[in-house]
N, C-alpha and C positions, 0 to 999 in steps of 0.2 A: 057688363051684364053677365050673369052666371049662365052656365050651360044647362040645358034642359034635356032629360033623357027619357026614352021610352024603353020598356023592358019586355022581353018575350021569354017564355019557358016552354020547351018542347020535351015531351016524354017519348023515349024510344023503348019499346017493349022487346024483351028477348024472344027469340024463336026457340025451337026445340034444342038447339045447340048453344044457346046463350046469345049474348050481344054480338053483332057482326060489325067489326071495325069498318068495313066498306060502306055499310048502311049509315053508320054514324058520320063518316067522312062526307058522304053524299049530302046528308042533312046539314052539316056545317057549311059545306060549299054552297048549297042552295041559298041559305040565309045570308051568307057572306056576300054573295052577288047582289042581294037586296039591300046591302048597307048595314047589316047587323054584325056586331062584333061579339064573338064568344068570350064570355068572362069567367065561366065556371062550369064544371061538370060534376055531378054527384051521382054515385051509384047508390040506389035505395037500399038494397040488400045484396048479399052475395048471389050472383046469377040472376039478379032482378033487373028492374028498369034502370035506365040512365036518364037523368034530367039534365038538359042542356040549357044554360042561362045565357041570354044574349042581351045586348043593349045597343041603342042607336040614338044619336043626337037628333033632337027635333027642333 
């Protein structure tokens, strides 16, 4: 039987000083503890939002 996946996309918006690595890491750790695996990160534009893409086997 093939694996089935569920997907999740989280947007992290920058503050006045841009994206904060500790905020991104906290978000990744939070979802990792819930069984989500980070598969990709895309920066939308320079100094813009970051999109975090996760997957989890269901």
